N, C-alpha and C positions, 0 to 999 in steps of 0.2 A: 785624211787617213794614211795610214802608212802601206803602202801595196803589199810589203811581204807578212804584214796581218793578215790582209784582208786574203791572204790566196790561200793561208791556213786556217783558217776560220771558215766553218760551214755555213753555206746560205740558208738566210731565213724564207723558207718558198712559203709562195704567195699564191690562192687560187682566187680570182675575182668571176663573183656571180651578180652583175645587174641585169637589166629589162634595156639598160641604154650604149648602144654598140658604141657611142661619143664619151658618153661615159667613162666604160671597164677602158675603153683606148687612153682619155686623159689619165687613170688610176693609174695605169700600168707604165706611160709615160713618168709619171712624177715619181712611183715607187723605184723605178727599175734606176732612175738618178742614183740611188743608195746603191756602191759598191756591193755589199752583203746581201740585198734583198732582189728575190729571183721568182718573176711568177710563173708558173708552171702550168697554168691551167683557167680557162673560164668559161663560162658561158651565161645565157641570157634565158636560158631553159629553168625556173625554179623547181622542176619536176629532175631536171638531173644533177643536181647539186649534190645534194649526199652523196652517190652513185659515183660523182666525181672526184667528191675530198674523200671520198673509201678509197678510191683505187690509187690518187696521188700521195696519199698522206701529206698532206700542205702544212706545213706549222703555224699560219694563220688563216682563215679565211676572212674575206672582205666581202660581206652579200648586204645587197638594199634591201628593204624592209619591201617595195612595191614590183614581186614580181609573177610570172603567170604560171598559173596551177597550183604551185605554194608559197606562199607569202615569206618574206625572208624573216620573220619571227617565229614561223614552224618550221623554217629551214634551221632555223638557229636551234631549235629540240631535239631538231632528228639527230643532225649534227654533234652535238655533246653528247648525246644518247650512244652515237653509232661511233665514234671517231672523238673519245676525250681528250687526247691530246692534241687534237687542234683546235686552238684560239680561235671565237670568234667576235670582229668585228660587225657592227651592225651599222650601214650609212644609208639617210634617211635626209628627207627634205624637212622632216617634223622634228621640234623639240617636244612635244607634247607628252604632259608626267606618264599618261598612259602607253604609251610605247614604248619610253623608257625602261620604266616598271616591268614590263611584261617582258623585253629584250633581256635583262637582268634574270627575272625569274626562270627564263629558258636556257638558261648559261650563257648567255655573251660577256665577255669580258672585256669589253667595248663600247660605245655609242657614240659615233661621228657624227656630226651634222652637215650637207653639204655645200650649206655655206660657210662653212669654218676654214682656214688658212689653210693651205696646203699642208705646209709644216705640220699641221695639226695630226694631218693620217700618218705621217711618217713618224713622229712621238707616239701614237697611239699604238702604234704598230712595234716598236720598240721596248713600251711600257709593257703589254701582253703577254710577247715574248721573256719578258722577264719575270714574270707570274704577279702582276699586277691589272688591277684593272684602270679602264681611263675613260675619262665623261670629257668629251671638248666644251668649249663654251657655249651656251651659258652654262649649261648644266654642270658643269663643276665646282660654281659658287658653294651650291650644296654639297656637302661631306658625302663620299661615297659609302660611311658608314649608312645614312640616312636613307639614303637609295636602297640599299641592303635591304635595311630592316622594314621597309614600307615594302618590297619586292616578295620578303617572305613571309609577309603578314599576310598576303591574300591569298584566299580561298581557294582549294585547290576543283581544277576545272575536270570536268565529268571527260574534257576533249585531251587531257594530256593525257588518259587511261587507254587513248588508244596506241597500238603499236605501227611503229612506223610504214609496213604494208598498209595498215588501215586508212592511216595520213594520206598515204597516195591515192587508194580506192577513193576516199569523200574528195579529195580534189577533184578527180578524173568524174567522180559522177556531177559535180560541182558546173565540171567543163560540159557536160549533157551526155556524156558515153554509158553507153550500155552496160549490160554485162558481157556479153561480146568481145563488146571494145576495148572494158576494161583488160579481160583476159589478153586479148593479142597485144595491148599497149605493153602491159605487166611479163608478159613470155610465162602466164599461167593459164590453168585448164578455166573454162566457162564454171563450171560446179566452185572451185577455188574463189575465183570473182564475188559467185553469188554467197558462199559462206562468209570472205570477209564483209562483203555489205550487211549481209545479214548479222553481224558480230558488231560492227558500226553502229545497225538500228539498236540493238541491244542496250549499247552500252550508253547510246546521246537520250537513250529511252524516246528513238519515236515511234510515232503508231503509222505513223504512212510514208510514201514520199512527198505529200506535202511538207509535213513537217520539215526533213530533210532540209526540201529545197529552201524553206524560210530561213535554217539556221547557216545554212552558207550563206545567204545575202546578207543575213544579221553579221557572220565575221565578217563577211568583205568590207563591210563598213568601218574596219578596225582600220582599214589598210589605209595608208596618206596617200593621194595621188602625189604624181613626180612629173 
């Protein structure tokens, strides 16, 4: 790449979110080999990703699926709602159809498996920045249009009706936080925390705390281990 062209080109800003420090470090080293790529932030905490993206306004978010508190598929939905100018690339150990379809339905523009060749991640970043979708091998053997058709045909999940704050509250409930603990963590009043929790119970048609816990456990099974 011509140095004079690089100097004139605005860098492609990237935020990294993965629960493994070594993975984040490796991705940073890889993408920063490209003169026009710049990592502006990173985190291992799923609950921090959305606020980090809103604050830094990166062009691309690379997020692992298995994240604490909020998994990468949920993060993708929230980021696409709150920061639509940020393209999301989901990075996963798993290439199962259900995860790919959910990621696309939630707004991801890229899905790269962790055993892909390093050059695939670089290619994915450039493709999504250019306004295209990107799936790494072996997913790309099926046309993008086919994947998108499957994603759009999925039934609407009541979970998708939750607001961003309600997603955060549900995630904290899953971690065992009380209303007081939720209020402290989110810097809101206890009454507000109770209100958000009651709204979650209503939208998801939970009768009691047992229903909520069962739901959280059932959804956690959808997150592949890394």
